[in-house]
MIFIVEX-678853 format. One record per residue (C-alpha): residue number from 1; residue in one letter; x, y, z. Coordinates in steps of 0.02 Angstrom, whole numbers, plus 32768, in hexadecimal, padded with zeros to 4 digits. Each point is the difference from the previous one (the first is absolute). Layout:
# MIFIVEX-678853
(NUM, A, (X, Y, Z)),
...
//
This chain:
# MIFIVEX-678853
(1, M, (C490, 366B, 705D)),
(2, P, (8091, 7FAF, 8067)),
(3, A, (8001, 7F71, 8061)),
(4, S, (8033, 8064, 80A3)),
(5, E, (7F68, 8064, 8008)),
(6, I, (7F93, 7F6D, 7FED)),
(7, A, (7FA1, 7FB1, 80A0)),
(8, G, (8076, 7F5B, 802E)),
(9, G, (7F9D, 7F57, 8017)),
(10, E, (801A, 7F6E, 807C)),
(11, G, (8073, 7F87, 800E)),
(12, K, (7FCD, 7F7A, 7F8A)),
(13, I, (7FEF, 7F4D, 804B)),
(14, K, (7FC7, 7FCA, 7F50)),
(15, R, (80CF, 800E, 7FE3)),
(16, M, (804D, 7FE5, 80AD)),
(17, R, (8085, 7F83, 7FFF)),
(18, R, (8000, 7FD8, 7F39)),
(19, R, (8042, 7F69, 800E)),
(20, T, (7FA1, 7FAE, 80AA)),
(21, V, (7F48, 7FEB, 7FCC)),
(22, A, (7FB5, 7FB6, 808C)),
(23, L, (7F68, 7FC8, 8018)),
(24, T, (7FA0, 7FEF, 80AD)),
(25, M, (7F54, 7FB6, 8004)),
(26, S, (7F8F, 7FEA, 8089)),
(27, V, (7F46, 7FCD, 7FE7)),
(28, S, (7FA0, 8032, 8092)),
(29, A, (7F33, 8005, 8008)),
(30, G, (801E, 7FE5, 7F3B)),
(31, F, (805F, 808F, 7FE0)),
(32, L, (80B5, 7FF6, 7FB5)),
(33, A, (8095, 8079, 8009)),
(34, I, (807E, 8000, 7F8D)),
(35, F, (80AD, 8069, 8022)),
(36, L, (8073, 803A, 7F76)),
(37, F, (80B3, 8036, 8029)),
(38, A, (805A, 8037, 7F79)),
(39, C, (806F, 8090, 7FB7)),
(40, G, (803E, 8054, 7F5C)),
(41, N, (80B7, 8008, 7FCB)),
(42, G, (803C, 8061, 7F76)),
(43, A, (808E, 800B, 7FAB)),
(44, P, (8060, 80A4, 7FD3)),
(45, K, (7FB7, 806E, 7F79)),
(46, E, (802C, 7FC6, 7F46)),
(47, S, (8018, 8086, 7F88)),
(48, G, (7FFA, 7FF7, 7F3D)),
(49, P, (7FB6, 7F6D, 7F94)),
(50, A, (8038, 7F43, 8036)),
(51, P, (8050, 7FB3, 7F85)),
(52, A, (7F9D, 7F6B, 7FA9)),
(53, A, (806F, 7F6F, 8079)),
(54, A, (7FBE, 8055, 8080)),
(55, Q, (7F3D, 7FD5, 7FFA)),
(56, P, (7FDB, 7F6B, 8062)),
(57, A, (8006, 7F53, 7FAF)),
(58, A, (7F3E, 7FE7, 8045)),
(59, T, (7FD3, 8083, 7F69)),
(60, A, (805B, 7FC5, 7F82)),
(61, A, (7F8E, 7F7D, 7FC3)),
(62, A, (7F58, 803E, 7FB3)),
(63, P, (7F7F, 7FEB, 8090)),
(64, A, (7F63, 7F73, 7FE9)),
(65, P, (7F57, 8059, 7FD6)),
(66, A, (7F89, 7FF9, 8093)),
(67, S, (7FA3, 7F5A, 8007)),
(68, D, (7F9A, 801A, 8094)),
(69, A, (7F99, 8095, 7FE8)),
(70, L, (7F52, 8000, 8018)),
(71, P, (7F7E, 803E, 7F83)),
(72, A, (7FF9, 80B0, 7FFE)),
(73, D, (7F47, 7FEA, 7FF1)),
(74, K, (8002, 7FB0, 80A4)),
(75, T, (806E, 8087, 8040)),
(76, G, (7F9E, 8092, 7FDC)),
(77, G, (8044, 8030, 7F68)),
(78, F, (80A5, 8001, 8071)),
(79, D, (808B, 7FA6, 7F92)),
(80, G, (807D, 7F99, 8066)),
(81, G, (8062, 7FCC, 7F4E)),
(82, K, (8008, 80A7, 7FD3)),
(83, A, (8050, 803A, 809E)),
(84, Y, (805C, 7F60, 8014)),
(85, D, (8059, 8048, 7F5D)),
(86, H, (8016, 80A5, 8034)),
(87, V, (806B, 7FA2, 8096)),
(88, A, (805B, 7F8D, 7F89)),
(89, K, (8049, 809A, 7F95)),
(90, I, (8028, 806E, 80A8)),
(91, V, (805F, 7F7C, 8034)),
(92, A, (8064, 7FD1, 7F66)),
(93, I, (803D, 80A7, 8020)),
(94, G, (8065, 7FCB, 807F)),
(95, P, (8025, 8048, 80AE)),
(96, R, (7FB0, 80BE, 801A)),
(97, P, (8036, 805B, 8086)),
(98, P, (7FE6, 80C1, 8011)),
(99, D, (806E, 8069, 7F7D)),
(100, S, (8052, 7F70, 7FA9)),
(101, D, (7FDD, 7FBA, 7F3D)),
(102, G, (7F8D, 7F76, 802C)),
(103, I, (7F7C, 8083, 8059)),
(104, H, (8027, 8083, 7F77)),
(105, R, (7FC5, 7F74, 7F92)),
(106, E, (7F6F, 7FC9, 804E)),
(107, Q, (7FBC, 80C7, 801C)),
(108, D, (8002, 7FF7, 7F2F)),
(109, Y, (7F8F, 7F6A, 8009)),
(110, I, (7F96, 803C, 8078)),
(111, H, (7FF8, 80A8, 7F9E)),
(112, E, (7FD8, 7F94, 7F59)),
(113, Q, (7F7B, 7F90, 8043)),
(114, L, (7FA4, 80A0, 8054)),
(115, K, (7FE8, 8058, 7F74)),
(116, G, (7FD8, 7F67, 7F9D)),
(117, F, (7F64, 8006, 8075)),
(118, G, (7FD9, 80BF, 7FD7)),
(119, C, (8035, 8020, 80C7)),
(120, T, (8010, 80A5, 803D)),
(121, F, (80A3, 8008, 8079)),
(122, E, (808E, 8058, 8043)),
(123, D, (80B1, 7FF0, 8028)),
(124, D, (8040, 803A, 80AE)),
(125, D, (80C3, 7FFF, 8007)),
(126, F, (8059, 802E, 808F)),
(127, H, (8098, 7FCC, 8071)),
(128, A, (7FFE, 7FA6, 8089)),
(129, S, (8079, 8013, 809D)),
(130, T, (8037, 7F4D, 8028)),
(131, P, (8091, 7FAA, 8064)),
(132, I, (805C, 7FEB, 7F58)),
(133, G, (7FF8, 80B9, 7FCC)),
(134, S, (7F71, 806A, 7F9F)),
(135, V, (7F9C, 7F8C, 7F68)),
(136, A, (7FAB, 802C, 7F80)),
(137, M, (7F54, 7FB9, 8006)),
(138, K, (7F54, 7FFE, 7FAB)),
(139, N, (7F41, 7FE7, 8022)),
(140, I, (7F89, 7FDA, 7F65)),
(141, V, (7F59, 8043, 8040)),
(142, V, (7F5D, 7FB5, 7F82)),
(143, K, (7F7A, 8086, 8029)),
(144, I, (7F4E, 7FD2, 7FB6)),
(145, P, (7F81, 809A, 8036)),
(146, G, (7F51, 7FC0, 804E)),
(147, N, (7F6B, 806D, 8004)),
(148, T, (8032, 803A, 80A3)),
(149, P, (8099, 8033, 803F)),
(150, D, (800C, 7F75, 806D)),
(151, I, (8090, 7F6A, 7FE6)),
(152, I, (801B, 7F5E, 801B)),
(153, L, (80CA, 7FE6, 8006)),
(154, L, (8059, 7F5F, 7FC5)),
(155, L, (80AE, 7FD3, 8022)),
(156, T, (809E, 7F90, 7FD0)),
(157, H, (80A5, 801D, 800A)),
(158, Y, (806D, 7FDF, 7F69)),
(159, D, (80AC, 7FFD, 802C)),
(160, T, (8061, 7F54, 8043)),
(161, L, (8071, 7FEA, 808F)),
(162, K, (80B7, 802E, 7FC4)),
(163, K, (8047, 7F6D, 8012)),
(164, D, (805B, 7FA0, 7F86)),
(165, G, (7FB9, 7F98, 7F85)),
(166, F, (7F4C, 8020, 8057)),
(167, V, (7F77, 8011, 7F88)),
(168, G, (7F69, 8020, 806F)),
(169, A, (7F78, 7F88, 7FB5)),
(170, V, (7F8D, 8006, 8084)),
(171, D, (804A, 8081, 8056)),
(172, G, (7FEE, 80A0, 7FA4)),
(173, G, (7FD0, 7FA9, 7F5A)),
(174, S, (7F66, 7F9C, 8025)),
(175, S, (7FA4, 80A8, 804E)),
(176, T, (8043, 806C, 7F6E)),
(177, G, (7FB1, 7F90, 7F80)),
(178, L, (7F6C, 7FF4, 805F)),
(179, M, (7FE6, 80C1, 7FFD)),
(180, L, (802A, 801E, 7F55)),
(181, E, (7F5C, 7F76, 7FC9)),
(182, M, (7F9C, 8060, 807A)),
(183, A, (8041, 8098, 7FA4)),
(184, R, (7FB6, 7FBD, 7F47)),
(185, L, (7F64, 7FF0, 8055)),
(186, L, (7FED, 8088, 805C)),
(187, C, (802D, 808E, 7F99)),
(188, P, (7F8B, 8007, 7F81)),
(189, K, (7F79, 7FFF, 808D)),
(190, K, (7FB4, 8093, 8065)),
(191, Q, (7FA6, 7FF6, 8084)),
(192, K, (7FBF, 8051, 80BD)),
(193, L, (80BC, 7FFD, 8045)),
(194, G, (808B, 8028, 7FAA)),
(195, V, (8099, 7F66, 7FF7)),
(196, W, (80B7, 801D, 8004)),
(197, I, (806F, 7F84, 7FF2)),
(198, A, (80C3, 8030, 804A)),
(199, F, (808C, 7F9A, 7FC6)),
(200, L, (8075, 800E, 8096)),
(201, D, (80BA, 8013, 7FFE)),
(202, G, (807F, 7FE3, 8085)),
(203, E, (7F9C, 7F91, 807C)),
(204, E, (8088, 7F92, 801F)),
(205, A, (8087, 8033, 8088)),
(206, F, (80C6, 802F, 7FC2)),
(207, V, (805A, 7FB4, 808F)),
(208, E, (7F87, 7FF0, 8097)),
(209, W, (7F3B, 7FF7, 8006)),
(210, E, (8006, 8041, 80B4)),
(211, K, (807E, 807F, 7FFB)),
(212, D, (7FE9, 80B2, 7FBA)),
(213, N, (7F67, 7FEF, 7FA5)),
(214, D, (8058, 7FA7, 7F91)),
(215, N, (7F4C, 7FAD, 7F9C)),
(216, T, (7F57, 8033, 7FC8)),
(217, Y, (8072, 80A4, 7FAA)),
(218, G, (7F71, 7FF5, 7F6D)),
(219, S, (7F5E, 7FFA, 805F)),
(220, R, (8035, 8079, 8082)),
(221, Q, (801D, 808D, 7F6A)),
(222, L, (7F4C, 7FDA, 7FBB)),
(223, A, (7FBC, 8010, 809E)),
(224, A, (8061, 80A2, 802E)),
(225, R, (7FC9, 803B, 7F49)),
(226, M, (7F62, 7FE4, 8021)),
(227, A, (7FE9, 805B, 8088)),
(228, L, (803E, 808F, 7FD8)),
(229, A, (7F9E, 8008, 7F59)),
(230, G, (7F5F, 7FE0, 805B)),
(231, D, (7FF2, 7F5A, 7FB6)),
(232, L, (8000, 7F88, 808D)),
(233, K, (7F63, 8046, 805E)),
(234, H, (7FA3, 7FCE, 7F58)),
(235, V, (8055, 7F49, 8013)),
(236, K, (7F5E, 7F79, 803F)),
(237, A, (8079, 7F6D, 800A)),
(238, V, (80B4, 7FC5, 7FE2)),
(239, I, (8013, 7F57, 7FBD)),
(240, L, (80AE, 7FC4, 8001)),
(241, A, (8033, 7F4D, 7F96)),
(242, D, (80A7, 7FC5, 802A)),
(243, M, (803E, 7F45, 7FEC)),
(244, I, (7F4D, 7FD2, 7FB8)),
(245, G, (804D, 7F72, 7F78)),
(246, P, (8034, 7F68, 806A)),
(247, K, (7FB8, 7F5A, 7FD7)),
(248, N, (7F92, 7FA7, 8089)),
(249, L, (7FD2, 80C3, 8030)),
(250, R, (7FE5, 801E, 80BD)),
(251, I, (7FDF, 80C1, 802C)),
(252, L, (7FE7, 8015, 80B2)),
(253, R, (7FA0, 809F, 8044)),
(254, E, (8080, 8086, 8035)),
(255, P, (7FE1, 805B, 809C)),
(256, N, (8054, 80AD, 7FD1)),
(257, S, (7F7E, 8002, 7F89)),
(258, S, (7F4D, 8055, 8022)),
(259, G, (7F94, 7F8A, 8044)),
(260, W, (7F58, 802A, 7F9D)),
(261, L, (805F, 7FF2, 7F61)),
(262, V, (805C, 7F72, 8021)),
(263, D, (7F3C, 7FB7, 801A)),
(264, L, (7FD5, 8026, 7F69)),
(265, V, (8091, 7FCB, 7FA2)),
(266, W, (7FFB, 7F54, 805B)),
(267, S, (7F30, 7FE5, 7FEE)),
(268, T, (8009, 801F, 7F55)),
(269, A, (8076, 7F80, 7FD4)),
(270, A, (7F99, 7F85, 8076)),
(271, K, (7F54, 803B, 7F93)),
(272, L, (8080, 7FC5, 7F69)),
(273, G, (8034, 7F5E, 8040)),
(274, Y, (80BE, 8025, 8025)),
(275, Q, (8004, 7FDB, 80BC)),
(276, D, (809E, 7FA7, 7FDE)),
(277, A, (8053, 80A0, 7FC1)),
(278, F, (7FB4, 8065, 8065)),
(279, V, (8018, 7FA1, 80B7)),
(280, P, (7F88, 804F, 8087)),
(281, M, (80AE, 8002, 8079)),
(282, E, (8074, 8092, 8048)),
(283, A, (80AC, 800E, 7FC6)),
(284, T, (806A, 8062, 8073)),
(285, P, (7FF7, 80C5, 7FC9)),
(286, I, (8081, 801E, 7F6A)),
(287, S, (803F, 8098, 7FDB)),
(288, D, (7FF1, 8022, 7F43)),
(289, D, (7FD8, 808F, 7F7B)),
(290, H, (7F41, 8021, 8057)),
(291, L, (804F, 8045, 80A4)),
(292, P, (8036, 80B3, 7FB5)),
(293, F, (7F4B, 800F, 7FF6)),
(294, K, (7FAE, 7F97, 808E)),
(295, E, (8074, 8087, 804C)),
(296, R, (7F9E, 8095, 7FB8)),
(297, K, (7F51, 7FAC, 802E)),
(298, V, (7FE4, 7FAD, 7F60)),
(299, A, (7F9F, 7F76, 7FFC)),
(300, T, (8084, 7F61, 7FAA)),
(301, V, (7FFE, 7F3F, 7FF4)),
(302, D, (80A0, 7FA1, 7FD9)),
(303, I, (7FE0, 7F66, 7F95)),
(304, I, (80A8, 7F9A, 8012)),
(305, D, (801C, 7F4E, 8007)),
(306, L, (80BD, 8000, 8053)),
(307, G, (7FF4, 7F80, 8088)),
(308, D, (800C, 7F56, 7F98)),
(309, Y, (8062, 8045, 7F77)),
(310, P, (80A5, 7FB4, 8017)),
(311, Y, (8067, 805F, 7F69)),
(312, W, (7FDB, 8099, 804D)),
(313, H, (8093, 8081, 7FDD)),
(314, T, (8077, 7F5C, 7FAD)),
(315, N, (801E, 7FF2, 7F62)),
(316, D, (7F8F, 7F80, 7FE5)),
(317, D, (7F7F, 806B, 8005)),
(318, T, (7FEC, 7FE5, 7F39)),
(319, I, (7F68, 7FE9, 7F78)),
(320, D, (7FF4, 7F54, 801B)),
(321, K, (7FB4, 803E, 80B0)),
(322, V, (7F82, 8069, 7FC3)),
(323, S, (7F4E, 7FDB, 7FE6)),
(324, A, (7F93, 802C, 7F81)),
(325, R, (7F65, 7FBE, 8083)),
(326, S, (8032, 805C, 808C)),
(327, L, (7FF4, 80BB, 7F96)),
(328, G, (7F83, 7FCF, 7FB7)),
(329, I, (7F9D, 7FD9, 80AB)),
(330, V, (804E, 8097, 8057)),
(331, G, (7FDB, 806C, 7F6C)),
(332, H, (7F3F, 7FD2, 800E)),
(333, V, (7FF1, 801C, 80AD)),
(334, I, (8056, 80B8, 7FF5)),
(335, L, (7F7B, 8027, 7F6A)),
(336, V, (7F55, 7FBC, 8069)),
(337, T, (804C, 806B, 8095)),
(338, M, (8003, 8094, 7F99)),
(339, D, (7F56, 7FEC, 7FC8)),
(340, D, (7FCA, 7FF2, 80A8)),
(341, L, (8061, 80B5, 803B)),
(342, Q, (7FC1, 802E, 7F4E)),
(343, A, (7F44, 7FD6, 8031)),
(344, R, (8012, 805A, 80B5)),
(345, G, (806B, 8099, 7FD2)),
(346, H, (807A, 7FCA, 8078)),
//
């Protein structure tokens, strides 16, 4: 479906004034509020493969293997080391903005891994109307059938900001690696609720997040497509992972998410002993890939660590900033949350 036919989203607090991330903290009755102000800038769209010399220096050396991974038998079978390996290989490609040589190579990598896991998946190729013109994009959607028509939908974006030298290890890479490991675990299973895992293109702005709906192209496409196909009414929960790989992980409750689903995720994290990573405090509302689903009355939760990550949208967002331990923690929490959703049937 053309992007012009897809409902627009809100302006993204996550991406307001990208070079000025201001954190304002106030403590009142034991409650901490964190205010995040940032915005995404993009450069004009490149066409054709980038020459080898254009690859950023940060990707020239082979990435170090994960050294802080938790044992998979301690994280519900989710292997943070395997997720980290995916992140490292994706980041080594270099920048991966929509319709670039880098993202085409990343798409090939995602396809190869999903086939190896035995996953059934579909490509949704579409053209988005952006401030720089029509841009070809692709959502990759894994569909794991359940015993009922109802669905749990997992989301990540796999594109990077259109910025010379930006490889997006945490912002785009970390959640993509996490969802590939999730696919490895879930594709062989058949449960009560079906599980879809969507790798979304076009989350980042090309010019300015707050103008002309220059954001979340892939998630708006997916939400509209699922609504037209009659699938959206079967979605019982949307779990979005975004920027979940930093060391010293601190994920705050995101108030644009659905309260009961946030409560479920954070209570699960507490039961698993991850209170330091899933902090029981609230951030300001964040506009992200979950909003096109929230706007269509679907329960959503955005699992994102933005406030304490100083390398966001800078060329220092490199593989050395990614923690296999953080990936394992978030993967474990999502798996156990999904077990709860499966058990209750919603």
